C-alpha positions as CSV (number, residue, x, y, z in Angstrom):
1,M,30.2,193.9,154.4
2,M,32.3,190.7,155.1
3,K,34.3,189.5,152.5
4,P,33.2,185.5,151.9
5,I,35.9,182.9,152.9
6,L,36.2,179.4,151.8
7,D,37.9,176.2,154.0
8,A,39.8,174.7,151.4
9,H,39.9,171.4,153.6
10,I,37.9,170.1,156.2
11,H,36.1,167.0,157.3
12,F,32.6,168.0,157.1
13,D,31.4,164.3,157.2
14,L,33.5,163.8,160.8
15,Y,31.0,166.3,162.6
16,P,28.0,165.5,164.5
17,S,24.9,165.8,162.3
18,D,23.5,168.4,164.7
19,E,26.6,170.3,164.8
20,R,26.6,170.3,160.8
21,E,23.1,171.5,160.8
22,R,23.8,174.4,163.0
23,M,27.4,175.1,160.8
24,I,25.5,175.1,157.7
25,A,22.7,177.7,158.9
26,S,25.8,179.9,160.3
27,F,27.7,180.0,157.5
28,A,25.8,183.3,155.7
29,D,26.3,185.4,159.2
30,E,29.8,184.4,159.1
31,G,30.7,185.2,155.7
32,I,31.7,181.3,154.9
33,Q,30.9,181.1,151.3
34,G,31.6,176.9,151.4
35,V,33.8,174.4,152.4
36,I,35.9,171.8,150.5
37,T,35.2,168.1,152.7
38,V,37.4,165.7,152.0
39,S,36.7,161.9,152.4
40,N,38.8,159.1,154.8
41,H,36.8,156.3,152.9
42,L,33.9,155.0,150.7
43,P,31.4,155.5,153.8
44,S,33.3,159.0,154.0
45,C,32.8,159.4,150.2
46,K,29.0,158.8,150.5
47,E,28.4,160.7,153.4
48,N,30.1,163.8,152.0
49,L,28.0,163.2,148.4
50,R,24.7,163.2,150.7
51,L,26.0,166.7,152.6
52,Q,26.5,168.1,149.0
53,Q,22.9,166.9,148.1
54,H,21.6,168.4,151.5
55,A,23.6,171.9,150.7
56,P,25.0,171.8,146.7
57,S,25.8,175.9,147.1
58,M,28.1,175.3,150.4
59,I,29.4,171.9,150.4
60,F,31.8,170.5,147.6
61,P,33.1,167.2,148.2
62,A,36.2,165.6,147.5
63,Y,36.5,161.5,146.9
64,G,39.7,159.6,148.1
65,Y,41.1,157.3,151.0
66,H,43.2,158.4,153.5
67,P,46.9,157.3,153.7
68,E,47.2,157.4,157.6
69,Q,45.1,154.2,158.3
70,E,45.5,150.5,157.0
71,L,45.2,150.2,153.1
72,P,42.2,149.0,151.7
73,S,41.3,145.9,151.3
74,P,41.6,145.2,147.0
75,Q,38.0,144.7,147.1
76,D,37.5,147.6,149.0
77,E,39.9,149.3,146.6
78,R,38.4,148.5,143.6
79,E,34.3,149.8,145.0
80,L,36.0,152.8,146.1
81,F,37.6,153.7,142.3
82,Q,34.4,152.1,140.8
83,W,32.4,154.5,143.0
84,I,34.7,157.2,142.3
85,R,33.9,157.4,138.5
86,E,30.6,156.7,138.4
87,H,30.2,160.0,141.1
88,H,32.9,161.9,139.4
89,T,31.1,164.7,138.1
90,G,30.0,166.3,141.6
91,M,33.2,166.4,143.3
92,A,35.5,169.0,143.3
93,A,38.4,166.8,143.6
94,I,40.5,163.4,144.4
95,G,41.4,163.4,148.1
96,E,42.5,163.2,150.7
97,V,44.9,161.0,149.3
98,G,48.6,160.6,150.0
99,L,51.1,158.9,152.4
100,P,51.6,157.6,155.9
101,Y,54.3,160.1,157.4
102,Y,52.6,160.0,161.2
103,M,52.1,156.4,160.9
104,R,55.3,155.2,159.5
105,K,57.2,157.4,162.2
106,E,55.0,155.7,165.0
107,H,55.9,152.1,163.8
108,E,59.3,152.9,163.7
109,S,59.8,154.5,167.0
110,E,58.3,151.4,168.2
111,G,60.4,149.3,166.4
112,R,58.0,147.9,164.4
113,P,58.0,146.8,160.7
114,F,56.6,149.2,157.7
115,E,56.1,148.5,154.4
116,L,55.9,152.1,152.6
117,Q,55.7,150.7,148.7
118,P,52.3,149.8,149.0
119,Y,50.8,153.1,149.8
120,I,53.0,154.9,147.0
121,D,51.5,152.5,144.8
122,L,47.8,153.0,146.0
123,L,48.6,156.6,145.8
124,E,50.0,156.5,142.2
125,R,46.5,154.7,141.2
126,F,45.1,157.8,142.9
127,V,47.2,160.4,141.2
128,S,46.3,158.7,137.8
129,L,42.6,158.9,138.3
130,A,42.8,162.0,138.7
131,A,44.6,162.7,135.3
132,E,41.9,160.7,133.9
133,L,39.3,162.2,135.0
134,N,40.7,166.0,134.7
135,K,40.1,166.5,138.3
136,P,42.5,168.4,141.2
137,I,44.4,166.4,143.9
138,V,44.2,167.0,147.5
139,L,47.1,165.5,149.4
140,H,48.5,164.6,152.7
141,A,52.1,164.6,152.5
142,V,54.6,166.5,154.4
143,Y,58.6,166.6,155.1
144,E,60.0,164.2,153.2
145,D,57.4,162.5,151.7
146,A,56.6,165.2,149.7
147,E,59.2,164.6,147.7
148,T,58.2,161.2,146.5
149,V,54.6,162.6,146.2
150,C,56.1,165.3,143.6
151,D,57.7,163.0,141.4
152,L,54.1,161.0,140.9
153,L,53.0,164.4,140.2
154,E,55.5,164.9,137.6
155,K,55.3,161.9,135.8
156,H,51.6,161.8,135.0
157,R,51.7,166.0,134.5
158,I,49.6,166.6,136.9
159,Q,49.0,170.7,137.1
160,K,46.7,171.0,140.0
161,A,48.0,169.8,143.4
162,H,47.1,170.7,146.7
163,F,49.6,170.2,149.8
164,H,47.0,170.8,152.4
165,W,48.3,171.7,156.3
166,F,52.1,171.8,154.3
167,K,55.7,170.7,156.5
168,G,58.4,171.3,154.9
169,S,62.0,172.2,154.0
170,S,63.1,175.3,151.8
171,D,64.2,172.9,148.7
172,T,60.9,171.2,148.8
173,L,59.0,174.8,149.4
174,K,61.0,175.7,145.7
175,R,59.9,172.8,143.7
176,L,56.2,172.6,144.8
177,E,56.4,176.4,143.3
178,A,58.6,175.8,140.4
179,N,55.3,173.3,139.4
180,G,52.7,176.1,140.4
181,F,51.2,173.2,143.5
182,S,48.9,175.3,146.2
183,I,49.6,174.4,149.8
184,S,47.3,175.6,152.8
185,V,47.9,176.8,155.9
186,T,45.6,176.2,159.4
187,P,45.2,178.5,161.8
188,E,48.7,176.9,163.2
189,V,50.5,180.3,161.4
190,V,48.9,182.1,164.0
191,Y,51.0,180.6,166.3
192,R,53.7,178.4,165.3
193,D,56.9,179.8,163.7
194,K,57.7,177.2,161.4
195,I,54.2,177.4,159.4
196,R,55.0,181.2,159.5
197,E,58.1,180.9,157.8
198,I,56.2,178.3,155.4
199,V,54.0,181.5,154.2
200,R,56.8,184.3,154.5
201,Q,58.6,181.8,151.3
202,Y,55.9,181.0,149.7
203,P,53.7,183.1,146.6
204,L,50.5,184.3,147.7
205,E,48.4,183.6,145.0
206,L,49.3,179.9,145.5
207,L,48.3,179.8,148.8
208,M,44.6,178.9,150.8
209,V,43.5,178.4,154.0
210,E,41.9,175.6,155.6
211,T,41.0,174.2,158.9
212,D,41.3,170.5,158.7
213,G,38.2,170.3,161.2
214,P,37.4,168.9,163.3
215,W,41.0,168.4,164.2
216,P,41.4,170.9,167.5
217,F,44.7,173.0,167.1
218,D,46.7,174.8,170.6
219,G,47.8,178.4,171.3
220,P,44.8,180.5,171.3
221,Y,42.6,177.7,170.2
222,A,43.3,175.8,173.3
223,G,40.3,173.9,173.9
224,K,38.3,175.5,171.6
225,R,36.1,173.6,169.0
226,T,37.5,173.8,165.4
227,Y,34.9,175.8,162.8
228,P,36.1,177.2,159.4
229,C,35.2,180.6,160.8
230,M,38.6,180.0,162.6
231,I,40.2,180.7,159.2
232,R,39.8,184.3,159.1
233,D,42.8,184.9,161.9
234,A,44.6,182.4,159.3
235,I,43.7,185.1,156.8
236,S,44.7,187.9,159.3
237,A,48.0,186.5,160.0
238,I,49.1,185.6,156.1
239,A,48.1,189.3,155.4
240,A,50.9,190.3,158.3
241,I,53.9,188.2,157.5
242,Q,53.2,188.8,153.7
243,E,52.9,192.7,154.1
244,R,49.4,193.4,152.1
245,S,46.2,194.5,153.2
246,L,43.5,192.2,155.1
247,E,41.4,192.7,151.8
248,E,44.1,192.1,149.6
249,T,45.1,189.4,151.2
250,T,41.3,187.4,151.6
251,T,40.0,188.4,147.8
252,I,43.1,186.6,147.1
253,L,42.9,183.2,149.2
254,Y,38.9,183.0,147.7
255,D,40.3,183.5,144.4
256,N,42.9,180.7,144.4
257,T,40.1,178.6,146.1
258,C,38.1,179.2,143.5
259,K,40.0,178.8,140.7
260,F,41.9,175.5,142.0
261,Y,38.4,173.6,142.5
262,N,36.7,175.2,139.6
263,L,33.9,177.2,141.9
264,S,31.9,179.7,140.6
265,F,29.7,181.7,142.8
C-alpha cells in the first residue's frame, strides 16, 4: 500500500479551477493526504479559505502576504490583519511571509534604490501575529535574509517556523537547527547539488517536502506541470542522501508535517 504524503507548501489557489478539481480527485489514487496552501495577499487568502471549505480534509490554508511584491497600502494591510484574526481558527499557519530577496536583488542589479526596512517591519507584525494567535509561520527567507528573520523569530520567541525552499549557508543552517526550526525542499533536490548538500546537513526530523506549485522545475521536470505527486521523487532523493530507507523517510517526513501544522487524519 502506498504511504501517504503531504505537500507542505503549494500555491493551490494559483491553479485554474478545473485543474484544481482534477488534482483533488486524483489525490486519493496518488496517496496525497493533503496540501498546505499558502496565500499571497487578501484575495488569495479568501480563495484558499473557499478551497478549504470545498475540500476540508485535503486543503489546509495559511494566510499572509508574499514579500516578493509591492508593500500593501496601510488600508489593505489593516484589512488583511483584521481578516486573518477573524478567520484564524481554521488556518494552518501564517504565511507566506518573509523578505523580498529576489526583488531587492533585481533593483540592485538595475541600479534602482530599494528600501528593505518597511518589509522587515511588516514581517515583524506577521511574526507578532503568529505569536498572538499561537500559529506556525511559513517563511520566504533565503540566503542572508534568513539571519534577519531569525532575529525576529527569536525576539518574539517563535518555536514553529517553516523556512520553505531554504537556500543558505551552513552557519545559517546551524542556527535554524539550534532553534528547532523546520525547512522544506522541493523536487530540486533530485538534480541540484546545493539543495542536496542542505539535506545532507539537516536533521531529517526537521525536514518537510514541498512543490511550491505551480512553480516549474528544471532537470527531469523541465516542461512538466508541477503537481504534488512530484514530491515522491524528492522523498526518494532525501532517503538516498541521508542513507535511510524510503519507507522510514516517507513516514518521518509525513509525521513532521502533521506535527508542525497540527494535522490529524
